[in-house]
Residue, then its C-alpha position, 0 to 999 in steps of 0.5 A: m192229054d190222053n190219061q188212059k195211056e198205059l202206065v209203064f212199070d220199070p223196076q230198074l228206073i224205080r230203083r234208080f229214082d226211088v228217093n225219100g220225098p214229100r207227098y205234096t198234099s201242100y207246098p210248102t210241106a207242113d214240116r216247113f211251117v213256122e210257129a211265127f204264123n199263129a192264131d192272130a195270123l190265121g184270124n187276120w186271113l179269115g177276116q179278109r177272105a173276100v178281099g183280093g179274090f179270096g172269097r172262094p167256096l169252102s172245104l171243111y175238114f174235121h179230125i176225129p182222133f179216136c180209135n177203139t184199137i190200135c193198128y200197128y202200121c198207123a202213123c196218124n195222130k190218134i188216141i186209143t180209147k173205148d171211153h165215149g166220155r172223151s169224144a163227148k168232151y172233144l165235140t164240145y171243144l170242136a163246136k167252140e173252135v167251129a164257132m170261133q173260126a166262123a165268127q172271124l170268117d169274112g165272106g160267104h159260109e157256103a161249103i162245097q166239100l166236107h171230110l171227116g178223117g182220123g183216127t176213126p170218125t165212126f168211133l162217134s156214136h149216132d147221137e154224137m154224129r148228129q151233134l157234130m153235123a148240127t154244129v156244121r150246119q149251124h155255121f155253114k151251108l152245105l151246098p147241093n151236089g157237094e162232096y161230103s165224105i167220111e173215113v169208115d172202119p167196117r169193123k165198127v159199122d152196121f147198116e143203120t150207121v151207114a143209113l144215118l151217115a146218108e141221112l146226115g148228108f154224107n155221099r162219099m165213103s172211104i173204107g179202110v181195108q189194107d189187106f184181106n189176108i188173115d196172117v197180114q191182118r194179125a201181124v198189124n192187129r187189124v182183123q177184118s173180114f171180107e163180109e164186114t167190108k161187103l156189108v158196109q159197101d152194100a149199105a153205102r150203095q143202097t143208101g145213095f152214096k155216090s162214091v165208095s173208095m177202098d184203101l189198100i197198103y202194100g209192103l205190110p208184114k207177112q205180105n207176098v205176091i200170092s197173098f196180095n193177089s188174093t186180096l186184089e181179087r176180093v177187092l175187084e169183086l167188090s168193085p169200088d169206085r176208087i182205090s187208094l194203094y198206099s206204100y207202107a213206110h216202116l219208120p218205127g223210130l218215129f211211130k211207136p206202134q210200128r215197133r210191135i211189127a217183127p222186122d223178120d215179117m217185113p217183105s223185101a224191097d224186091t217183093k214190095l216192088q213185085i206186089l206193086q207191079l201186080a197191083i197196077r197190072r190187075l187194077t188197070e186190066a180191070g179198067y181202073v184209070y191211074i189218077g196219080m201217086d197212089h190213086f186209081a178210079k173207074p173211068d166214069d168216076e168224078l176224079a177221072v173225069a176231072q183229070r181228063q178235063g184238067r180240073l183235078h186238084r190235090n190237097f190234104q185229103g188227096y186228089s180232089t175235084y174242087a181246086e179253088c176252095d179255102l179249107l177250114a180245118f178243125g180238131v187236133s193236128a188239122i191243117g187248113k188253107v185260107g188264101p195264100t196261107y196254111a195253118q196247123n192246129v196243136k197236136t194234143l188234146d190237153e193243148y187243144y182244150d187249154i188254148l180254146d179255154q183261153d178263147r184263142l184259136p188252137v194254132l200251132r204253126g203255119i206259113e204265109l206263102t211268098p210269090d215264089d211259093i205260089l208259083r212253085r205250088a202251081i207247077i207241082q200241082a200241075l205235074m202231080c195232077h195232070f202229068e204235064l205242065s204248060i210253060d206258056s200258062i205259067e209265064v202268063a199267070y205268074m209273069v216270069d221267064f220260065k227258062r231263066y227262072f228255073a234254069q237249074e231245075l230244067e238242067d236237073l230234069r235233063t237227067m230224068e229226061a235221058a232216063g225216059l221219065l219225062k219229055l222237055e219241050d219248048k212249051w211243055i214238060t210232059v211226064l211219060p208213062p215210065g215216070r208217072l209212078l215217080v212223079r213225086g221225085i219229078a215234082m221235088v226238083f221244083d221244091r225250093y226248100l228241098r234244094s236248099d236242104r238235102e236232108r230227106a230222112r224225114y220223108s218216106k220213099v216215093i215208092 
């Protein structure tokens, strides 16, 4: 399939099909996990990774929850502090969790992916970062040519820090930008200059990082089309390898920091759509390929290449080039995937420390996937990553009569087909250019949990 086809922006279709829905970093989604899946269940699956073909290379995720200051828009699990005594204690417990999972892990300990998220991973001091990576290498072998990434706040990072990260093995970086307009920055309590951002990207280039990604958010307070166009000009001047363009979900009832944002400062729904339309036009005209959801990449970037070759995957870190990794996750609220299971850690430091003091894995909840879950996950992955689904391949891999098994889903898709979002054929389901921005809504048709539970208020809008 030609993924270079123009991305069609149709405001009327977006207004019609812009519903609340999950982002599908997993299926089933995390809100469907159950507490019956506990530390014993995770330990059991760690202990049989090599059984039944589950001895895959590993992906590792570490959640570093600390931030120096609060960004009002943020919905992440974070702790605002300037006290490095807290991070020192956290790293001690993190090392214990790593040792416990590694001890229970059957099969090889080779890792092809590593990601540090937060919070702000670069909150850690240089010595703390060295300590964390020493813990990683004590228990896992990081394979050559792997994907080792970290989220960076340019306000707290200098050239020496970037050089240290490269020395420790990191080769990909995600830089938080959100918006360069000073009025927007003040409204969300994140003032960050273009010069600070450029310094970090230049340092990454000079120290051998393979890929630099930048995160932008549309729909923030004080934003308008003219101001965001200026931000896009500055971003294109920096020319990162990847750009993530996230929709801001204003949910002050759920996330207390968002209550500090004045409602009158929020752009209208129409303005938000215009900003998105502008961003898509500017990025595609500049040569970026629309990967899916909210991601753009240069044509020679690994994500774009993987999509062209049918190897693109989606997990808790977003789009990825490694489809078959088991994901081991460490730290508060982190979510891992081992075999046909997901497991999420407890969300507060007190719980995390208390459970580890009892020599138990700090699992809050999880799920063991049914054959139906695994089948639907494959379908949702194909739609989200490749904008098309081979019905034959699903029937062969999962031994189902697709049209009979998904009769109701196919009937529901006909409304979207009539609107021009997709094409239903005997052997293929293809998302058309006008439907690509709405692919989450298309994927939702195959979500069995949503079909039986139409309460979607917990989710953000698709656009």
